[in-house]
C-alpha positions as CSV (number, residue, x, y, z in Angstrom):
1,M,-3.3,-12.3,25.3
2,H,-1.0,-10.4,25.0
3,S,-1.2,-6.8,27.3
4,L,-1.7,-3.8,25.5
5,I,1.1,-1.3,26.0
6,S,0.7,2.8,25.8
7,V,3.8,4.5,24.7
8,V,3.6,7.9,25.3
9,M,5.6,10.3,23.2
10,P,6.2,13.7,23.8
11,V,6.9,16.3,20.9
12,F,8.6,20.0,20.2
13,N,10.2,20.6,17.9
14,K,11.7,17.2,17.0
15,D,11.3,17.1,13.0
16,K,14.9,16.3,12.7
17,Y,14.4,13.2,14.7
18,I,10.7,11.8,15.2
19,T,11.3,10.0,12.1
20,R,13.5,8.1,13.2
21,A,12.4,8.0,17.2
22,V,8.2,6.6,15.5
23,Q,10.3,4.2,13.3
24,S,11.6,2.6,16.6
25,V,8.6,1.8,18.3
26,L,6.9,0.5,15.2
27,D,9.5,-1.6,14.4
28,Q,9.1,-3.6,18.0
29,S,9.2,-7.4,17.8
30,Y,6.4,-6.7,20.7
31,Q,2.7,-5.4,18.0
32,E,0.4,-5.0,21.1
33,Y,1.1,-1.0,21.5
34,E,-0.5,2.7,21.2
35,L,1.7,5.5,20.1
36,I,0.6,8.4,21.3
37,V,2.7,11.2,20.2
38,V,2.0,14.4,22.4
39,N,2.7,17.5,20.4
40,D,3.5,20.1,22.7
41,A,3.0,23.1,20.6
42,S,5.9,22.2,17.9
43,Q,6.4,25.3,15.6
44,D,8.2,22.9,13.2
45,R,7.3,19.7,11.2
46,S,7.4,17.5,13.9
47,L,3.5,17.0,13.3
48,D,4.3,16.7,9.4
49,K,6.6,13.1,9.8
50,V,4.2,11.6,11.9
51,A,1.3,12.0,9.7
52,E,4.1,9.9,7.3
53,F,3.1,7.2,9.5
54,H,-0.3,5.2,8.5
55,D,-0.6,3.5,10.8
56,S,-3.9,3.5,12.4
57,R,-1.4,2.9,16.1
58,I,-0.7,6.7,16.5
59,R,-2.9,8.9,18.6
60,V,-1.8,12.6,17.8
61,L,-3.4,14.6,21.4
62,H,-1.9,18.1,21.3
63,R,-1.2,21.4,24.1
64,P,-2.2,24.5,23.2
65,R,1.8,25.9,25.0
66,P,5.2,23.9,25.5
67,G,5.8,23.1,29.1
68,P,9.4,22.8,30.3
69,G,11.1,19.1,30.6
70,G,7.7,17.7,28.2
71,Y,6.4,16.7,31.9
72,A,2.9,18.1,31.2
73,A,2.8,16.7,27.7
74,R,4.1,13.1,29.5
75,N,0.8,14.0,32.0
76,Y,-1.6,14.6,29.7
77,G,-0.5,11.3,27.6
78,I,-0.2,9.4,30.4
79,S,-4.8,10.2,31.2
80,E,-5.2,9.4,27.7
81,A,-4.1,6.0,27.8
82,K,-6.2,2.6,27.4
83,G,-3.0,0.4,28.2
84,E,-2.3,-1.9,31.0
85,W,0.9,-0.7,30.8
86,I,2.4,3.0,30.2
87,A,5.8,3.5,28.7
88,F,7.8,6.6,27.5
89,L,10.0,7.2,24.8
90,D,11.9,10.9,24.2
91,A,11.0,12.0,20.5
92,D,14.9,12.8,19.5
93,D,15.5,9.0,20.9
94,A,14.9,5.1,19.7
95,W,14.1,1.8,20.9
96,F,16.0,-1.6,20.6
97,P,13.8,-3.9,18.4
98,E,13.2,-6.8,21.1
99,H,12.8,-4.2,24.1
100,L,8.8,-4.6,24.2
101,A,9.3,-8.3,24.0
102,Q,11.6,-8.2,26.5
103,S,10.2,-6.1,29.4
104,M,7.1,-7.7,28.4
105,R,8.6,-11.3,29.1
106,V,10.0,-9.9,32.5
107,A,6.1,-8.6,33.7
108,S,5.5,-12.3,32.7
109,E,8.0,-13.8,35.2
110,F,7.5,-11.1,38.2
111,P,3.7,-10.7,37.5
112,D,3.2,-8.7,40.4
113,I,5.9,-6.1,40.1
114,P,4.6,-2.6,38.8
115,I,7.6,-1.2,37.5
116,I,9.9,-2.2,34.9
117,S,13.2,-0.9,33.9
118,A,16.2,-2.0,31.8
119,A,19.6,-0.9,30.8
120,R,20.3,1.9,28.2
121,M,22.9,3.4,25.8
122,S,23.8,7.0,25.9
123,Q,26.0,7.8,22.6
124,V,27.9,10.7,22.4
125,G,30.4,12.0,19.7
126,G,29.8,8.6,17.7
127,T,30.5,6.2,21.1
128,D,28.1,4.5,22.7
129,K,28.2,3.8,26.3
130,L,26.4,2.0,28.5
131,D,24.9,3.6,31.6
132,P,26.6,2.9,34.8
133,F,23.8,1.0,36.6
134,A,24.1,-1.7,33.2
135,R,27.3,-1.9,33.3
136,Q,27.7,-3.5,37.1
137,F,24.9,-5.2,37.2
138,I,24.0,-6.2,33.2
139,S,25.5,-10.2,34.3
140,Q,24.1,-10.5,36.6
141,G,20.4,-11.1,35.3
142,P,17.8,-9.4,36.5
143,Q,17.4,-7.5,39.9
144,I,14.6,-6.7,42.2
145,L,15.6,-3.5,43.6
146,Y,12.7,-1.4,46.1
147,L,13.3,3.0,47.3
148,S,16.1,2.3,49.8
149,D,18.1,0.0,46.8
150,Y,17.4,3.2,44.0
151,L,17.9,5.5,46.2
152,E,21.7,3.6,48.5
153,F,22.8,2.6,44.3
154,A,21.6,6.6,43.1
155,C,23.7,8.5,45.7
156,K,26.7,6.5,44.7
157,G,25.1,7.3,40.6
158,L,24.0,4.4,39.4
159,R,20.1,5.5,38.3
160,A,18.5,1.7,37.6
161,V,15.4,3.5,35.8
162,G,15.9,6.0,32.6
163,T,13.0,7.4,30.4
164,N,13.3,5.8,27.7
165,S,13.5,2.1,29.4
166,L,10.7,2.4,32.0
167,L,7.3,0.4,32.3
168,F,5.1,0.7,34.8
169,K,1.4,-0.5,35.5
170,R,-1.6,1.4,34.9
171,A,-3.3,0.2,37.5
172,S,-1.6,0.8,40.1
173,L,-0.8,4.3,39.8
174,Y,-1.9,6.9,42.3
175,K,-2.9,9.9,40.0
176,H,-1.5,10.4,36.2
177,T,0.5,13.7,37.0
178,I,3.3,11.7,37.8
179,F,5.4,14.6,36.3
180,P,5.9,17.5,38.4
181,E,4.8,20.2,36.5
182,G,5.0,23.4,36.9
183,R,7.8,22.9,39.3
184,T,11.0,22.6,37.7
185,E,12.5,22.9,34.0
186,R,14.6,20.5,34.2
187,S,15.4,16.8,35.9
188,G,12.0,16.6,37.3
189,D,12.2,12.9,35.8
190,L,14.5,12.3,38.4
191,Y,11.5,13.2,40.9
192,A,9.5,10.7,39.4
193,W,11.1,7.9,39.6
194,V,11.5,8.5,43.6
195,E,8.2,9.3,43.7
196,L,7.2,6.6,41.7
197,L,8.8,3.8,43.9
198,A,7.7,5.0,47.1
199,R,4.1,4.7,46.1
200,M,4.6,1.1,44.4
201,R,6.8,0.1,46.9
202,R,9.1,-1.8,44.3
203,M,10.5,-2.4,41.0
204,V,12.4,-4.6,38.2
205,W,15.6,-3.8,36.5
206,S,15.9,-5.8,33.3
207,P,19.4,-6.7,32.0
208,H,18.2,-6.3,27.7
209,V,19.9,-3.0,27.1
210,A,16.0,-1.4,26.0
211,S,17.3,2.4,24.4
212,I,19.9,4.5,22.8
213,S,19.8,8.1,23.6
214,Y,21.5,10.6,21.1
215,R,23.1,12.8,23.6
216,D,24.1,15.0,20.4
217,A,21.2,15.6,18.9
218,S,19.0,16.7,22.5
219,F,18.3,20.3,23.3
220,V,18.2,21.5,26.5
221,S,18.5,25.3,27.0
222,R,21.1,26.6,28.5
223,N,18.7,27.9,30.6
224,S,16.8,25.6,31.8
225,V,18.2,25.0,35.1
226,P,17.1,21.8,37.9
227,S,14.8,23.7,40.7
228,L,16.9,22.7,44.2
229,S,13.5,23.8,46.4
230,L,11.5,20.7,44.0
231,F,14.2,18.7,45.8
232,H,14.2,19.9,49.0
233,D,10.5,19.2,48.7
234,M,10.9,15.7,47.7
235,V,11.3,14.8,51.2
236,E,8.3,16.0,52.7
237,D,6.4,15.5,49.4
238,L,7.5,11.7,50.0
239,S,7.9,10.7,54.0
240,P,4.2,9.6,54.4
241,H,4.4,6.9,51.6
242,I,7.4,5.7,52.7
243,A,9.0,3.7,56.2
244,A,10.7,5.6,58.6
245,K,13.6,3.6,58.1
246,D,13.8,4.7,54.3
247,I,13.5,8.7,55.5
248,N,17.1,9.6,56.1
249,L,18.3,7.6,52.5
250,L,16.2,9.8,51.5
251,K,17.3,13.4,52.9
252,K,20.8,12.5,51.6
253,Y,19.8,11.5,48.1
254,S,18.0,15.0,48.5
255,N,21.1,16.9,49.3
256,K,23.4,15.6,46.3
257,M,20.6,16.8,44.2
258,M,20.1,20.1,46.0
259,K,23.7,20.1,45.5
260,Y,23.3,18.9,41.8
261,A,20.7,21.8,41.4
262,W,22.9,25.0,42.9
263,V,25.4,24.0,40.8
264,E,23.7,24.4,37.5
265,Q,22.3,27.3,38.2
266,N,25.4,28.5,39.0
267,K,26.4,28.0,35.5
268,V,23.9,30.4,34.4
269,N,24.2,32.9,36.5
270,S,27.6,32.7,38.3
271,S,27.1,35.3,41.3
272,M,24.6,33.4,42.8
273,D,25.0,33.1,47.4
274,G,25.3,30.1,48.6
275,A,23.6,30.7,51.5
276,E,20.2,28.8,50.0
277,L,21.4,25.9,49.1
278,R,23.5,25.6,53.2
279,K,19.8,26.7,54.9
280,A,18.2,23.8,52.5
281,F,19.9,21.1,53.6
282,Y,18.7,18.5,56.0
283,W,22.2,18.0,57.8
284,E,20.9,15.4,60.2
285,G,22.6,12.2,58.6
286,D,24.2,13.9,56.6
287,F,26.3,16.2,57.9
288,F,29.7,16.2,56.6
289,F,28.7,16.1,53.3
290,C,26.3,19.2,53.4
291,L,29.7,20.7,55.9
292,K,31.9,19.6,52.3
293,W,29.5,21.5,50.0
294,S,28.3,24.2,52.1
295,L,32.1,25.0,51.9
296,I,32.8,25.0,48.2
297,S,29.7,26.9,48.2
298,S,30.8,29.9,50.3
299,L,33.8,30.1,47.4
300,P,33.4,31.8,44.1
301,F,31.5,30.2,41.7
302,G,34.2,30.9,38.7
303,F,36.8,29.7,41.1
304,L,35.3,26.5,41.4
305,E,34.8,26.2,37.5
306,A,38.5,27.4,37.2
307,V,39.6,23.9,40.1
308,H,36.9,21.9,38.3
309,K,39.1,22.4,34.3
310,R,42.1,22.2,35.7
311,R,41.7,18.3,37.1
312,L,40.1,17.5,34.1
313,P,41.8,15.0,31.3
314,S,43.5,16.9,28.8
């Protein structure tokens, strides 16, 4: 008997792309799923596009107001899911036809592991690129990763999880609000993956290519920024759920994410003081990284941007 998969798709003003996304779910060779479309108070014709599909497996839920990043919409979809597994697909992206079938084959091979991820593709300017983790490991078969493995790779820019490639067992969930709604405008998914692993202990990464993200289609407000405080608080939030040996790794990852948030916030407001970053850093065990970025953050951000642009290849 095949497991039912609940596919959660948040939608906010994606009428140009949602037909492609929904069709990629319906085209899956694995057909035991429900598609939960969460209308995040769209104001365009997204729901009209969904209504053109006459399939009883599609359910539409409604939220009265949009939430940044679709985090509240995803949490709502999780709370209403009926499947043994939960998967996500952004409304402006698409799955490859064998994604769910390949994921369920991996699930049968590793029945005790509650999280499955896979390789993913992105398209920018018509060029398809495999994600960095997949480029390194796609020829090596499935990879079992613990939190420490995920953090070590993520600190190197190799993330084994993406929104469109993830599945997890609903029975293993500790709560349905896995996305940090109300705490950040962007990059809350990066917090969520760490919390999932901290709580569920391990995952398996599959070398099949799950999805393609169309970067040219994705829209993020220029004023939408990651939260520095979220990634600082991540250490306190998750320390009770992880081994003591992993806390230093979590702090190093937190430092890198705070640096990233600071840079993104400065792109919106380049007059931001670096003192907040210097104060937020976890210095113990990561002194030289913190020192480097403390010195950098004391310089005018406009100067840093100019230097960065001069170093880019023409």
